[in-house]
C-alpha positions as CSV (number, residue, x, y, z in Angstrom):
1,M,72.9,48.2,83.4
2,S,71.1,44.9,83.6
3,T,67.7,46.4,83.0
4,P,68.5,48.2,79.7
5,R,70.3,45.1,78.5
6,T,67.3,43.0,79.4
7,C,65.0,45.3,77.5
8,I,67.2,45.2,74.4
9,R,67.3,41.4,74.6
10,L,63.6,41.3,74.9
11,G,63.1,43.6,72.0
12,L,65.3,41.5,69.8
13,T,63.4,38.4,70.8
14,L,60.1,40.0,69.9
15,A,61.4,41.2,66.5
16,I,62.7,37.7,65.7
17,S,59.4,36.1,66.7
18,M,57.5,38.5,64.5
19,V,59.7,37.7,61.5
20,L,59.3,34.0,62.1
21,A,55.5,34.3,62.4
22,A,55.4,36.2,59.2
23,C,57.3,33.4,57.4
24,A,55.0,30.7,58.8
25,T,51.8,32.4,57.7
26,P,50.7,31.3,54.2
27,P,50.9,34.1,51.7
28,S,47.6,35.8,51.1
29,K,45.7,34.9,47.8
30,P,45.9,37.4,45.0
31,P,42.6,39.0,44.1
32,P,40.6,36.9,41.7
33,T,41.1,37.6,38.0
34,P,37.9,38.9,36.4
35,A,36.1,36.0,34.6
36,V,36.4,36.2,30.8
37,V,33.2,34.9,29.1
38,T,34.1,33.1,25.9
39,A,31.4,32.4,23.4
40,I,31.1,28.7,22.6
41,P,31.4,28.3,18.8
42,V,28.2,27.0,17.2
43,V,29.0,23.6,15.6
44,P,26.8,23.0,12.6
45,V,24.5,20.0,12.9
46,P,25.9,17.2,10.7
47,K,23.7,16.2,7.8
48,V,22.3,12.8,8.3
49,A,21.2,10.7,5.5
50,P,17.4,10.4,5.6
51,V,16.1,7.3,7.2
52,A,13.8,5.3,5.1
53,V,10.3,6.2,6.3
54,P,7.7,3.4,6.2
55,E,5.7,3.7,3.0
56,S,2.5,4.0,4.9
57,A,3.7,7.3,6.3
58,N,4.1,9.2,3.0
59,E,2.7,7.1,0.2
60,P,1.2,7.3,-2.2
61,W,0.7,11.1,-2.4
62,A,4.3,12.3,-2.2
63,S,5.4,9.7,-4.7
64,I,2.6,10.5,-7.1
65,V,3.3,14.2,-7.0
66,A,7.1,13.6,-7.3
67,S,6.6,11.7,-10.6
68,D,4.1,14.2,-12.2
69,V,5.1,15.6,-15.5
70,M,2.2,18.0,-16.2
71,H,2.5,20.9,-13.8
72,D,-0.2,23.3,-15.0
73,C,-2.6,24.0,-12.2
74,A,-3.5,27.7,-12.7
75,E,-2.9,28.4,-16.3
76,S,-6.0,26.8,-17.7
77,P,-9.6,27.9,-16.8
78,L,-10.8,24.4,-17.8
79,I,-8.4,22.7,-15.3
80,R,-9.4,25.2,-12.6
81,A,-13.1,24.6,-13.2
82,N,-12.8,20.8,-13.0
83,A,-10.6,21.0,-9.8
84,A,-13.4,23.1,-8.3
85,M,-16.0,20.6,-9.5
86,Y,-14.2,17.7,-7.8
87,T,-13.8,19.5,-4.5
88,R,-17.2,21.2,-4.4
89,S,-17.6,19.0,-1.3
90,P,-14.2,18.4,0.2
91,A,-15.5,15.8,2.6
92,R,-17.0,13.8,-0.2
93,F,-13.8,13.9,-2.2
94,E,-11.8,12.9,0.9
95,Q,-14.1,9.9,1.4
96,L,-13.7,8.9,-2.2
97,L,-9.9,9.0,-1.8
98,E,-10.0,7.0,1.5
99,Q,-12.2,4.2,0.2
100,S,-10.0,3.9,-3.0
101,L,-6.7,4.2,-1.2
102,P,-5.6,0.5,-1.3
103,L,-6.2,0.4,-5.1
104,I,-4.6,3.8,-5.6
105,I,-1.4,2.6,-3.8
106,Y,-1.4,-0.6,-5.8
107,V,-2.0,1.1,-9.2
108,H,0.6,3.8,-8.5
109,E,3.3,1.2,-7.6
110,Q,2.6,-0.7,-10.9
111,L,2.7,2.5,-13.0
112,Q,5.8,3.7,-11.2
113,D,7.6,0.4,-12.0
114,A,6.5,0.9,-15.7
115,G,7.8,4.5,-15.8
116,I,4.4,6.0,-16.3
117,P,3.9,9.5,-14.7
118,G,2.1,10.0,-11.4
119,E,-0.9,11.8,-13.0
120,F,-2.1,8.5,-14.5
121,S,-2.5,7.0,-11.0
122,M,-5.7,9.1,-10.9
123,L,-6.9,7.9,-14.3
124,P,-9.2,5.1,-12.7
125,M,-10.6,7.8,-10.4
126,L,-11.6,9.8,-13.5
127,E,-12.9,6.8,-15.4
128,S,-14.9,5.0,-12.7
129,S,-14.2,6.5,-9.3
130,Y,-11.9,3.5,-8.8
131,N,-14.8,1.1,-9.0
132,A,-13.2,-2.2,-10.1
133,A,-16.5,-3.9,-10.5
134,E,-17.9,-1.1,-12.9
135,P,-20.0,-3.3,-15.2
136,G,-20.0,-3.2,-19.0
137,H,-22.6,-4.6,-21.4
138,R,-21.9,-6.0,-24.8
139,S,-19.5,-3.5,-26.5
140,N,-19.4,-1.1,-23.6
141,P,-16.3,-0.4,-21.5
142,A,-16.0,-2.0,-18.0
143,G,-13.8,-2.1,-14.9
144,M,-12.0,0.7,-13.2
145,W,-9.9,1.5,-16.3
146,Q,-13.1,1.4,-18.5
147,L,-11.5,-0.9,-21.1
148,M,-13.5,-1.7,-24.2
149,P,-13.7,-5.5,-24.9
150,R,-11.7,-5.3,-28.2
151,T,-9.0,-3.1,-26.6
152,A,-8.8,-5.4,-23.6
153,R,-8.3,-8.5,-25.7
154,L,-5.8,-6.7,-27.8
155,H,-3.7,-6.1,-24.7
156,G,-3.9,-9.7,-23.4
157,V,-7.0,-9.6,-21.1
158,T,-8.9,-12.9,-20.8
159,M,-12.7,-12.7,-20.9
160,N,-15.1,-15.6,-20.7
161,R,-18.2,-16.7,-18.9
162,Q,-16.4,-17.3,-15.6
163,Y,-13.8,-14.5,-15.6
164,D,-13.7,-11.0,-17.0
165,G,-10.2,-9.5,-16.8
166,R,-11.5,-6.0,-17.3
167,L,-13.0,-6.3,-13.8
168,D,-9.8,-7.7,-12.3
169,P,-7.6,-4.8,-10.9
170,V,-4.5,-6.8,-11.5
171,A,-5.1,-7.9,-15.1
172,S,-6.8,-4.6,-16.1
173,T,-3.9,-2.5,-14.7
174,Q,-1.4,-4.5,-16.7
175,A,-3.4,-4.0,-19.8
176,A,-3.7,-0.3,-19.2
177,I,0.0,0.0,-18.7
178,K,0.6,-1.7,-22.0
179,M,-1.9,0.6,-23.7
180,L,-0.4,3.8,-22.1
181,K,3.1,2.9,-23.0
182,A,2.2,2.0,-26.6
183,L,0.3,5.4,-27.0
184,N,3.2,7.4,-25.6
185,R,5.7,5.7,-27.9
186,R,3.5,6.9,-30.7
187,F,2.8,10.5,-29.5
188,E,5.8,11.2,-27.2
189,D,3.7,13.5,-25.2
190,W,1.8,12.4,-22.1
191,R,-1.0,14.9,-22.7
192,L,-1.6,13.4,-26.2
193,T,-1.4,10.0,-24.6
194,D,-4.3,10.8,-22.3
195,M,-6.3,12.2,-25.2
196,A,-5.7,9.1,-27.3
197,Y,-6.7,6.9,-24.3
198,N,-10.0,8.7,-24.2
199,S,-10.8,9.1,-27.9
200,G,-8.5,6.6,-29.6
201,P,-5.2,7.1,-31.4
202,Y,-6.7,7.8,-34.8
203,A,-8.7,10.8,-33.5
204,V,-5.5,12.3,-32.2
205,L,-3.5,11.5,-35.3
206,G,-6.2,13.2,-37.4
207,A,-6.2,16.3,-35.2
208,L,-2.4,16.5,-35.4
209,R,-2.4,16.2,-39.2
210,D,-3.7,19.7,-39.6
211,H,-2.3,21.2,-36.4
212,P,1.2,19.7,-35.8
213,E,2.1,22.4,-33.4
214,L,0.7,21.9,-29.9
215,G,1.0,25.4,-28.7
216,S,2.0,26.6,-25.2
217,E,-1.4,26.0,-23.5
218,A,-1.7,23.4,-20.8
219,I,-4.4,21.7,-22.9
220,P,-3.0,21.4,-26.4
221,G,-5.0,23.5,-28.8
222,I,-5.7,20.8,-31.4
223,P,-9.2,20.1,-32.9
224,V,-10.4,17.2,-30.6
225,S,-13.8,16.8,-29.1
226,H,-14.8,18.8,-26.0
227,T,-15.1,15.4,-24.2
228,T,-11.5,14.6,-24.9
229,R,-10.3,18.1,-23.8
230,T,-12.3,17.8,-20.6
231,H,-10.8,14.3,-20.0
232,L,-7.3,15.7,-20.0
233,A,-8.3,18.7,-17.9
234,R,-9.9,16.5,-15.3
235,L,-6.8,14.3,-15.1
236,M,-4.7,17.4,-14.6
237,A,-7.2,18.8,-12.1
238,L,-6.9,15.7,-9.9
239,S,-3.2,16.0,-10.0
240,C,-3.4,19.7,-8.9
241,I,-5.6,18.7,-5.9
242,L,-3.0,16.2,-4.8
243,R,-0.2,18.7,-5.3
244,Q,-1.9,21.5,-3.4
245,P,-4.6,20.0,-1.2
246,E,-4.7,22.9,1.2
247,R,-5.7,25.2,-1.7
248,F,-8.8,23.1,-2.2
249,H,-9.5,22.6,1.6
250,V,-8.8,18.9,1.2
251,Q,-7.0,16.7,3.7
252,L,-5.4,13.7,2.0
253,P,-6.1,10.4,3.9
254,K,-3.2,8.8,5.7
255,P,-2.5,5.2,4.6
256,S,-2.2,2.4,7.1
257,P,-0.5,-1.0,6.8
258,A,-4.0,-2.5,6.1
259,D,-4.1,-0.5,2.9
260,R,-1.1,-2.4,1.4
261,L,-2.2,-5.0,-1.2
262,A,-0.3,-7.8,-2.9
263,T,-1.1,-10.7,-5.2
264,I,-1.0,-14.4,-4.7
265,E,-1.5,-17.3,-7.2
266,V,-4.0,-19.9,-6.0
267,P,-4.8,-23.4,-7.4
268,A,-7.4,-23.6,-10.2
269,G,-10.9,-24.2,-8.8
270,T,-10.3,-22.4,-5.6
271,R,-13.6,-21.0,-4.3
272,L,-13.6,-17.4,-3.3
273,K,-15.5,-18.2,-0.1
274,S,-12.9,-20.8,0.9
275,A,-10.1,-18.4,0.1
276,A,-11.7,-15.7,2.2
277,D,-12.1,-18.1,5.1
278,M,-8.4,-19.1,4.8
279,A,-7.3,-15.5,4.5
280,E,-9.4,-14.6,7.5
281,I,-11.2,-11.8,5.8
282,S,-14.8,-11.4,4.7
283,E,-15.9,-12.9,1.5
284,A,-17.4,-9.5,0.5
285,K,-14.0,-7.8,0.9
286,L,-12.3,-10.5,-1.1
287,R,-14.9,-10.2,-3.9
288,A,-14.6,-6.4,-3.9
289,L,-10.9,-6.7,-4.6
290,N,-11.3,-9.5,-7.2
291,P,-14.6,-8.9,-9.1
292,G,-13.2,-10.4,-12.2
293,Y,-14.0,-13.9,-10.9
294,V,-17.7,-13.6,-11.8
295,D,-18.5,-17.2,-11.1
296,G,-17.3,-17.3,-7.5
297,S,-14.3,-19.5,-8.2
298,V,-10.9,-19.4,-9.9
299,P,-11.1,-21.1,-13.3
300,S,-8.1,-22.7,-14.9
301,D,-8.2,-20.5,-17.9
302,S,-7.7,-17.3,-15.9
303,P,-4.6,-15.7,-14.3
304,R,-5.5,-17.5,-11.0
305,T,-4.3,-14.4,-9.2
306,L,-6.0,-12.9,-6.1
307,L,-5.4,-9.4,-4.9
308,L,-5.5,-9.2,-1.1
309,P,-4.2,-7.1,1.9
310,T,-0.7,-8.3,2.8
311,G,-1.9,-9.6,6.2
312,A,-4.6,-11.7,4.6
313,I,-2.1,-13.2,2.2
314,E,0.1,-14.3,5.1
315,S,-2.9,-16.1,6.6
316,L,-3.8,-17.6,3.2
317,V,-0.3,-18.9,2.6
318,A,-0.2,-20.4,6.1
319,A,-3.6,-22.1,5.5
320,L,-2.6,-23.5,2.1
321,T,0.7,-24.9,3.4
322,V,-0.6,-26.4,6.7
323,G,-2.2,-29.8,6.5
324,A,-0.9,-30.7,3.0
325,S,-3.0,-33.9,3.1
326,E,-6.2,-31.9,3.0
327,P,-7.7,-30.4,-0.2
328,V,-7.8,-26.6,-0.2
329,A,-9.6,-26.0,-3.5
330,Q,-12.4,-27.6,-5.3
331,V,-10.8,-29.0,-8.4
332,N,-12.7,-30.3,-11.4
333,T,-11.9,-33.9,-12.5
334,R,-10.2,-32.8,-15.7
335,E,-8.1,-30.3,-13.7
336,Q,-6.8,-32.6,-11.1
337,N,-3.7,-33.3,-13.1
338,A,-3.2,-29.7,-14.1
339,G,-0.4,-29.4,-11.6
340,P,0.3,-26.6,-9.1
341,S,0.5,-22.9,-9.6
342,N,3.9,-21.3,-9.8
343,N,3.9,-20.2,-6.2
344,L,1.9,-22.7,-4.1
345,P,1.7,-26.5,-4.2
346,L,-1.7,-28.0,-4.9
347,P,-2.2,-30.5,-2.0
348,N,-2.6,-34.1,-3.0
349,E,-6.0,-35.6,-3.1
350,P,-6.5,-37.5,0.2
351,M,-6.5,-41.3,-0.2
352,P,-9.8,-43.0,0.8
353,A,-9.6,-44.7,4.1
354,P,-9.4,-48.5,4.0
355,R,-12.5,-50.3,5.1
356,D,-12.3,-52.2,8.3
357,N,-14.5,-53.6,11.0
358,S,-12.9,-51.8,13.9
359,P,-15.1,-50.3,16.6
360,A,-16.6,-46.9,16.1
361,P,-14.2,-44.0,16.7
362,P,-14.2,-42.4,20.1
363,T,-16.1,-39.2,20.8
364,P,-14.4,-36.3,18.9
365,A,-12.0,-34.3,20.9
366,Q,-13.3,-31.3,22.8
367,H,-10.0,-29.4,22.9
368,H,-7.0,-28.8,20.7
369,R,-3.5,-27.8,21.8
370,V,-2.1,-25.3,19.3
371,R,1.0,-26.5,17.5
372,K,3.6,-24.6,15.6
373,G,2.2,-23.6,12.2
374,D,-1.4,-23.9,13.2
375,T,-3.8,-21.1,12.3
376,L,-7.3,-20.5,13.5
377,W,-8.6,-21.4,10.0
378,S,-6.6,-24.7,9.8
379,I,-7.9,-25.7,13.3
380,A,-11.4,-24.9,12.3
381,H,-11.0,-26.9,9.0
382,R,-9.6,-29.9,10.9
383,Y,-12.5,-30.1,13.3
384,H,-15.2,-29.1,10.7
385,V,-16.3,-26.0,12.6
386,S,-16.3,-22.4,11.7
387,V,-13.7,-19.8,12.6
388,K,-16.5,-17.7,14.0
389,D,-17.5,-20.5,16.4
390,L,-13.9,-21.0,17.5
391,R,-13.6,-17.3,18.4
392,R,-16.8,-17.4,20.3
393,W,-16.0,-20.6,22.2
394,N,-12.6,-19.3,23.2
395,H,-13.4,-15.6,23.7
396,L,-11.0,-14.6,21.0
397,H,-11.1,-11.0,19.7
398,D,-8.8,-11.7,16.7
399,S,-7.4,-14.7,14.8
400,D,-4.0,-14.9,16.6
401,V,-3.2,-18.2,18.2
402,H,0.1,-19.3,19.8
403,P,1.8,-22.7,20.2
404,G,0.9,-24.3,23.5
405,E,-2.6,-22.7,23.8
406,E,-5.5,-25.0,24.4
407,L,-8.6,-24.2,22.4
408,R,-12.1,-25.5,22.8
409,V,-13.2,-27.1,19.5
410,R,-16.7,-28.2,20.4
411,G,-19.6,-26.2,21.6
């Protein structure tokens, strides 16, 4: 009796233990749900307002083309023939653009401000290959715009023995702008404006008298000379090359900050050589940009404006404003009281040193510690040495000097 009861008791114990064990064991994880791949929606890239790109990156070509008004490149055999003529040697044409680039940028900015189409930025290229010093004799045209003496005077250009405004890129460009605007007011067509610039307004008026309809051709079919028709065709051909340079196997040169030009007014009597030294550029470069000053100095009866790279202007301004007790221009006696220019003060004439019997001055300093506002030119001027010698003595590769530097000022 005891054995069966014991067996039953043991069986119940085992059953209870199994149930308790089952309760203590954590439930098994359900099988994983198959992953569902959901496509991530493509979010459109927000439109960002274009950041202003420095002008050197896309000027002047994009701006010239954007302001064109004569868009005929293929319709006229005469335009095509002249485009081919200009690009017969692409390398030579690229070289011409590159050497003219500072003046092209300057002229385009002036024309753009005056509301004149981009094509006319190439007019000096057509007229003179952008040679600002293109000479003229007697009644011949001169300068990069090839202005006739009478026409130049009519539009406010000064010409005398010391200064010829036709050779001055600044003065001649302003005269050309006045002329182009006046012609376009009369003809109300930029193609006729170019024809009138070449042959004179009366030649175009006479041609229109018998042929008032211009027709649909790129070159208006009015009875003007072959030279005048070719002049317009060449202007349009140059525009076509800038618009489609790859078509003509031309690479347009990329401007650099050194190609940016600006103007500065200087005191009457300023010598170009002195201005070049103060601006820390070569005299040849300054003269190339300012050939209107034929006498080598800035006379009082001229605009007294110099065209220079922007970096050179910064150096010139610094040199003119440092050491105000020193004369910075050779001024004729009758001009000493003429007063300053609009932008820069004319330094006062230094007072003569009083006579005394003091001992001789000590030996000139051999070194100079650079102070705030000093430039290499002003230091050279103070110690009566050349900028070139200062660079050589101090092993300088450029004209930068910094406050606190000690420079050798004697050989």
